[in-house]
N, C-alpha and C positions, 0 to 999 in steps of 0.2 A: 475614299470619299469620291462620289461621282462629280463630274464637272459642274452640273447644275447646282448641287449643294455647295460646292466651293465658290461658285459665282455669287450665290445668294448670301453666303457667309461674308465674303469680301464686301459685297454691296451694303449689307446691313451694318457692317463695321464702319465703312466709310460714311454711311448716312448718319450714324450716331455722332461722328465727328462734325459733320456738316450741320447737324441739328443744333449745335451749340452756337452757331454764327447765323444770326437772322438774315444778313445780306446773302450769304451763300445759300441758305435754305430757300430764299425767294428765287434766286437764280435757278436752282435745281427744280423748283416747282414749275417755273416758266418753261424750262426745257422739257420736263416730263409731259406737260400739257401739249407742247409742240409735237413731241414724238407720238403721243396718243392720237392727236389730230391727223398726222401723216398716216398712221396705221389705219385709221378708219377710212381715210380718203383713198387708199390704194385698192382699186377694183380687182387687182390680181390676187389679193389675199383671199384664201378660202380655208375652211377647216379640213382636217384629214378626211372626214366623212364626205364632204362635198367633192374633194379631189378624187376619191375612189369612185364615187357615184358618176362623176364625169368620165372617168376611164371606162367604167362599165357601159355607159351609154355609147361611147365611141366604139367599143368592141362589138356591141350589138349592131350598130350601124354598118360596121365593116362586114360583119357576118351576113347582113342583109344586102350587101353589094352597094351600099351608099358611100363607101370610102373613095378617096381620090388616089390614084396610083400614078407613078412617074417612072419612066424608063431611063432617064438620065438627068443630070443636074441642070441642063438647059431648060427642060420642061419645068423643073422646080422653080427656077429663076423666073421663067415666063409667068407661071401661076402666081408667084409672090408679087411680081410687078403689076399683075392685073388687079390686085386687091386695093 
């Protein structure tokens, strides 16, 4: 069994136990809402499609000479500090 199926199976089993206790079920529901809100609020999250499109754009920009190059770590640090 792959890992995702195992996690789903364990989760559903645990959830069936929790569903029998209203107090626990309310706590889980609040926590799930909190996790969903955090997930939506994270601007760094992107789909696989968005990720690869971003890489393709960067590769095109590099091919067009729009990339930034560094010859040593001091240049990298100076550039990062300038941001």
